[in-house]
C-alpha positions in Angstrom: -11.2 39.6 7.9 -11.7 39.5 4.1 -8.0 40.4 3.6 -7.0 37.5 5.9 -9.1 35.0 3.8 -7.6 36.3 0.6 -4.1 35.9 2.1 -5.0 32.3 3.1 -6.2 31.6 -0.4 -2.9 33.0 -1.9 -0.9 30.9 0.6 -2.8 27.7 -0.1 -2.6 28.3 -3.9 1.2 29.0 -3.6 1.6 25.8 -1.5 -0.3 23.7 -4.0 1.8 25.2 -6.8 5.0 24.2 -5.0 3.7 20.7 -4.3 2.6 20.2 -7.9 5.9 21.5 -9.3 7.9 19.4 -6.9 6.0 16.3 -7.8 6.5 16.9 -11.5 10.2 17.5 -11.0 10.5 14.4 -8.9 8.7 12.3 -11.6 11.1 13.6 -14.3 14.1 12.8 -12.0 12.8 9.3 -11.3 12.1 8.7 -15.0 15.6 9.8 -15.9 17.1 7.6 -13.2 15.1 4.6 -14.4 16.3 5.2 -18.0 19.9 5.3 -16.9 19.5 2.2 -14.8 17.8 0.3 -17.6 20.6 1.3 -20.0 23.3 0.2 -17.5 21.6 -3.2 -16.9 21.1 -3.9 -20.6 24.7 -2.9 -21.5 26.2 -5.3 -18.9 26.7 -9.0 -19.6 24.3 -11.4 -17.8 26.1 -13.1 -14.9 24.5 -16.5 -14.0 26.6 -16.9 -10.9 29.7 -19.1 -10.3 28.8 -22.2 -12.3 32.0 -23.9 -11.2 31.0 -23.3 -7.6 27.7 -25.2 -8.4 29.7 -28.1 -9.6 31.9 -28.0 -6.5 28.8 -27.9 -4.3 27.5 -31.0 -6.1 30.8 -32.9 -5.6 30.9 -31.9 -1.9 27.3 -32.8 -1.3 27.7 -36.1 -3.0 30.6 -37.0 -0.7 28.5 -36.1 2.3 25.6 -38.1 0.9 23.2 -35.2 1.2 19.8 -35.8 -0.5 19.1 -33.4 -3.3 16.1 -31.2 -3.5 13.3 -33.4 -4.8 11.0 -30.8 -6.3 11.9 -29.0 -9.4 11.3 -25.2 -9.5 7.7 -24.3 -10.3 8.7 -23.0 -13.7 10.6 -26.2 -14.7 9.5 -27.5 -18.1 9.7 -31.2 -19.3 12.8 -31.7 -21.5 14.8 -28.9 -19.8 18.4 -29.3 -18.6 20.1 -27.2 -16.0 21.3 -24.9 -18.8 17.7 -23.8 -19.5 17.6 -22.4 -16.0 20.2 -19.8 -16.7 18.1 -18.5 -19.7 14.9 -18.3 -17.6 13.6 -14.8 -17.1 13.5 -15.1 -13.3 16.7 -17.1 -13.0 17.9 -18.1 -9.5 21.4 -19.4 -8.9 20.1 -21.8 -6.2 17.8 -23.5 -8.6 20.7 -24.0 -11.0 22.9 -25.4 -8.2 20.1 -27.8 -7.1 19.6 -28.9 -10.6 23.3 -29.7 -11.1 23.3 -31.7 -7.9 20.1 -33.5 -8.6 21.4 -34.5 -12.0 24.7 -35.6 -10.5 23.0 -37.6 -7.8 20.2 -39.4 -9.9 21.7 -39.2 -13.4 18.6 -37.5 -14.8 16.7 -34.2 -14.6 13.5 -33.6 -12.6 
């Protein structure tokens, strides 16, 4: 009986060692993958989306007499133009498109 308990302890210890080693290896792999992804993102040029497409959308919506979005994005600052949106940390193309159209429709910014 005592031999079986010792064998159980050895098995449990070995299993814990495998789990801990696997977790550490996974953490290193995940860290390396994140570093590669960060380098890839930082090396590529920022793409704000098709800005000409936003202009085309504004022209088309104006012809169809569609009302623009009335509320500015929650992060909009007084004195901003649509160009400021493309430099915002959490830039969204839709916000830029809506800004272009709002400005085209009303002649001023939010």
